[in-house]
Structures are given as C-alpha cells and as structure tokens.
C-alpha positions, 0 to 999 in steps of 0.5 A: 368716213369713206376713203374719198372723203378722207382724202378730201379732208386731208387735202383741206387740212394740208396733209399730202397723200402718198399719191400727191407726194409722188406727183410733187417729187416727180414733177418738181425737177421738170418744172424747175428745168423748164423755168430757167434758161438753158445753158447755150454754147457755141461750138466750132469744129475744124470740119466743113459741113459734109465731113462734120455730118460724120465726125461731130454733128450726130453726137451734138444732136444726141447731146441736145436731145438728151440734155432735155432742154437744160443745155443746147449746143449750136454747132458751127463749121470750119472757119464759120465764126473764127479762122481755124488758126485763131480758135484757141485764142477765141475760146480763151476770150469766150468768143466761142465756148468749145472746139473740136480740132487738133492742138496743132491747127488751132495754135494751142500755146502748149509744148505738146501741140505739135503732137496733135494732128498728124505727128509723122509716123506716130501711129499706124492704126486708128486704135493706136491713138486711144491706146496711147492716151488711155494706157500709155500716159498721154492723157495725163500729160495733156491734162498737165500741159493745159492746166498751165494755160488760163481759160481753156480746158482740154476734155479728151482726144480721139482718132480720125483717119490716116494722112495720105496724099491726094494729088493731081499728078501721080506720086510714085517716088519720093522725088515726085513729091519735090516742089508739090504745093500741098495743103496739110497740117503745120507740123506735118508740113514742117516735116514734109518740107524736108522732102521738097514739099511746099506746105500751103495753108488755106481756109478749108472751104477753099481747098477744092477750088484751089485744086481746080485752079492749080494753086494746089498740087495736092492734099495731105490732110486726110485719108481716102474716106474724106477725099470722097466725102468732101468732094476732093476726089472730084478735083484730084486724080491720084491717091498715094497708099503710103501714109505719113501717119495712121491716124489724126489725133484730135481733141475737144476743148472748152472755155474753162469758165463755161465748162465749170458752169455746166452741171456735173450730169451734163458734163458727163453727158457731153463726155459720153457723146464725145466717146460716141463720136470717137467710136463712130469714127473708128468704124466709119473710117475703117470701112471707108478707107477700104471701101473707097480704095476698092470701089471708089472709081475716081482716084487711081491708087499709086504707091512708093516702094516700101524700101524707099518709103522707109527713108521717110520713116527713118527721117521721122525718127530724127524729127522726133528727137528734134522735137524732144529737145523742145521741152522735158514734157516733149521728151517724155511724149517722144519716149512714150511713142518710141516705147509704144512703137517697140512694143507693137513691133515686138508684138508682131501681126496684127499689131505691126506687119513690118 
C-alpha cells in the first residue's frame, strides 16, 4: 500500500495522522475564540482627547490588538460618559467597567484617596511614585484599602507630570497667589487655600474657555507639557517653575465583577499595557517639561525665590501630620513619605539637590 493510499485508508477508518492532529490542535483555539462573543468594556479616563492620545490611548489600542478578538475596550474621555467626580460610584454600579484617574478626583471612598493626584510635596520626581509603590509598601496599602470597598478593584498606580501654576498674571511671590481662582485637584486645593488660593472645580473641557473669560486666573493641574499639549498655553501667559509636587499619582481601577470575568491571560495583558503606559509617560513628560520650558515660546517662566517657597514646603509637612490623624492607615502612609524623604535627602544628588 502506498503512503498516499495508507493516509486515505486511515482517514476513512477514523484514525488521525500526525498532520491532521497538528492542524486540529492549532486550529481549535482560534475557532473557539472566534465563535464566542468578545468581552467588551467601557473605560473612561480623566484626560481629554488631546492628552489621552499620550497617557492612555496607545496602550488601549495595543491591548485591543493583542487581545486578538477575545476582548475589546471602548475608551471614553474626561466627563464623556460620567462626570469625573462620579466615576467611582459609576464603576461600582457597573455603569462603566474601568477607570484611569487618581483616587482624589473620583472621590474614592477610602482613607488613602487624599494621597492620589497631587499630595503636596510628596514627590520631587516622577520616579518617586513607582518607587514608593513598589519598594516602600504603598502598593500593599492600596490593595488593603480597596479590599474593604465592594465592587471596585484597584489595579495599580503610576506617575504623571509635576504640578505647576499656569496663569494669566505673573506669580513671583507667595503673595501673588492670594485671591487667584485656580483649577486644581481636591486635596491640592485644600492645601493651597491656606495661601489664599481659591480652588475652582470645573469640567475638564471647560477649562480653556474659563481662562479666556477670566472665570479662572490659573491652573494648578499639570506641568508645562500638558499646558502645551491641550491648549492651555494659548490662553495663559506665565508658567511658575516652582511646583507643589513632582508627579501626579494616578491609578487604574475596574469593576470587580467585570475584572473577575476576564481570563487570567487577558488580565496579564491588561497589566502589561498599563506598565507600557507608565513607561511611556516617564520619558514623554521628562522630555516635555524641559522641551517646552526652553523652546515653547508661549509662556514666560517665573519663579518664587527658594527661601520663600520653603514656607510652602514647611506648611506641607504640617498638612501631612493633619492627614495622618485621619486614620491609622493614613498615618502609616505619611510615615512612609517621611522616611522616603529623609532617605532621598541623605542620598543627595541626583536624588535630592536641596
């Protein structure tokens, strides 16, 4: 019997050849993946479209491509489905499936939420944030805190840009801050109000118009990279080089039921795409903060003398102690921040120069 006839005989007898076994084993998962409906998520970011094009959209596009039809995430921008301040509750209810924002802005009902966003002077550089979470214990503290809340799973944190003032009038002293109506984050605004700043909350998309109509005197929501990227440099004139925080601490969250429905390999893929986004922002903001200061051309740089700015930093440490009194866990976070600050100061340049 020839080989050709033998293969035909075996097929008719119901015996698979090595070749047909291989074809079946390779093809089966593909057919299975194509035959069932993909998992679909609706995810909202804190960022508007121009900013989201850098801080999240590339990573979500990559996830959708790599998920190979098994899962698809629809990305929505700031306030597009739900106002930012209501995002946490909407995620709990399942109105949306996932969120990229900071704990503070979305009113997360955990004691550590005040440390999200721009906790005053908690960091000097963007690398401080992942270092604190991954090597100083903040990751475990956040996991513990969110485990006490039903319906939402905290997935991880990363760093964004520093918090500087972008204003219509120049700021060259602490006195110049007094009475200024400024768009900023809840906890940052609470701290800055001690120096006469009037915190203002508005939908993200209304900020540019509010600057033009003089409803706002300034913005303390980002660094200079975002000021140019989203158009705020076109409606402001000055940029204060002193910042109240070296990096925004933002996180990814998901509705717990929806997260648990995701197969482990897609959970891993999602976290890898999170890490890819975190990495991109590290170098994009590091490039942008220097690039736009030196070649931007739209904003005049101003500074408050370091000895005067130290007054603000000293007040921040008092603010930390007040926050520490809120709970045992808050006290633990504050102590970690103090220990980290001391370590960086002892290490000296390039970790800390002053």
